[in-house]
C-alpha positions in Angstrom: 75.6 71.9 114.5 75.7 74.3 111.6 78.6 76.6 110.9 77.7 80.2 110.2 77.8 81.3 106.6 80.5 83.8 107.5 82.7 81.0 109.0 84.6 80.0 105.9 87.6 80.8 103.8 85.4 82.0 101.0 86.2 85.3 99.4 84.4 88.4 100.8 83.2 91.1 98.5 84.7 94.5 99.2 84.4 97.8 97.3 87.5 99.8 96.4 87.9 102.4 93.7 84.4 102.0 92.5 84.7 98.3 91.9 83.7 95.2 93.8 86.7 92.9 94.6 86.9 89.5 96.2 89.2 89.4 99.2 90.3 86.0 100.6 92.1 85.2 103.9 95.8 84.9 103.7 97.1 81.5 102.5 100.2 79.8 103.9 102.0 80.6 100.7 101.1 84.3 101.0 102.3 84.3 104.6 105.7 83.0 103.5 105.8 85.6 100.7 105.0 88.4 103.2 107.7 87.2 105.6 110.2 87.3 102.7 109.1 90.7 101.7 109.5 91.9 105.3 113.0 90.6 105.4 114.0 92.1 102.1 112.5 95.4 103.2 114.6 95.5 106.4 117.8 95.1 104.3 116.7 97.5 101.6 115.9 100.3 104.1 119.3 99.9 105.8 121.1 100.0 102.5 119.1 103.0 101.2 119.6 105.1 104.4 123.4 104.7 104.6 125.0 108.1 105.0 127.1 109.5 102.1 130.9 109.0 102.5 130.6 106.0 104.8 133.6 103.7 104.8 133.2 100.3 103.1 133.9 98.6 106.5 131.1 100.6 108.2 128.7 100.0 105.3 129.3 96.3 105.5 128.9 96.2 109.2 125.5 98.0 109.0 124.4 95.9 106.1 125.3 92.6 107.9 123.5 93.8 111.0 120.4 94.4 108.9 120.7 91.0 107.3 121.0 89.4 110.7 118.0 91.3 112.0 116.0 90.3 108.8 116.8 86.6 109.4 115.1 86.8 112.8 111.9 88.2 111.4 108.8 86.1 110.9 105.2 86.8 110.0 103.1 87.4 111.8 105.3 88.9 114.5 104.0 91.2 117.2 106.9 93.5 116.5 105.6 93.9 113.0 102.6 95.9 114.1 104.6 99.0 113.1 105.2 97.8 109.6 101.5 96.9 109.1 100.5 100.3 110.1 102.5 101.8 107.3 100.9 102.3 103.9 103.5 100.0 102.2 102.7 97.2 104.7 99.0 97.6 104.3 99.2 97.5 100.5 101.2 94.3 100.7 98.7 92.6 102.9 95.7 93.7 100.8 97.4 92.7 97.6 98.0 89.2 98.9 94.4 88.9 100.0 93.1 90.1 96.7 95.5 88.4 94.4 94.0 84.8 94.6 90.8 86.1 93.0 92.4 88.8 90.8 95.7 87.4 89.6 96.3 90.3 87.2 96.2 92.8 90.1 99.6 94.3 90.8 101.0 95.6 94.1 101.3 99.1 92.6 97.6 99.0 91.5 96.5 97.9 95.0 98.5 100.7 96.6 96.9 103.2 94.2 93.5 102.1 95.2 94.3 102.3 98.9 95.5 105.9 98.5 91.9 106.9 98.1 90.5 107.4 101.6 87.1 106.1 100.6 88.6 103.0 99.1 90.7 102.5 102.2 87.5 102.7 104.4 85.8 100.2 102.1 88.7 97.9 102.1 89.0 98.0 105.9 85.3 97.0 106.1 86.0 93.9 104.0 89.1 93.1 106.1 86.9 93.3 109.3 84.4 90.9 107.7 87.3 88.4 107.2 88.5 88.8 110.7 84.9 88.2 112.1 84.7 85.1 109.9 88.0 83.8 111.2 86.8 84.4 114.8 83.5 82.7 114.0 85.3 79.6 112.7 87.4 79.5 115.9 84.3 80.0 118.1 82.3 77.4 116.2 85.1 74.9 116.5 85.4 75.5 120.2 81.6 75.3 120.6 81.6 72.1 118.6 84.1 70.5 121.1 81.9 71.6 124.0 78.8 70.2 122.4 80.4 66.9 121.8 81.4 66.7 125.5 77.9 67.6 126.6 76.3 65.0 124.3 78.4 62.3 125.8 77.5 63.4 129.3 73.8 63.4 128.5 73.9 60.0 126.9 75.8 58.5 129.9 73.1 60.0 132.2 70.3 58.5 130.2 72.0 55.1 130.3 72.3 55.3 134.1 68.6 56.4 134.6 67.3 53.6 132.4 69.1 50.9 134.3 
């Protein structure tokens, strides 16, 4: 059995901001970093949106609730779909997928590129290629297991017929 060319963790070329970039699937390390970013973001937003004149006791209670909530978050989490539909979340994901091949790229530069609608369309096309590749790997793996079972069955039948 041969695995399709698209079924790999190899970088996929994408065009953004008039340049070709190489986007890779998320690594385990990137997944951890994204989870930490998500937790910090939860607390930061709670702290930044505190009303003026709030008592220290109330501020601490809200802050502690945000810290507790952040501690429950993981990535990927189905409840995170909202955050990944935000521009900030999208920029973080793309940055982590581009960074292995472009270590000098910053999160801010990634966000600037994504602000351009054409670049966002181009980036999404690359992301879709990676998703298809991931599905192909899974499908090829599942087919490989089925093929092995079929081969064993055929060889057993041949042995029975020849006896």
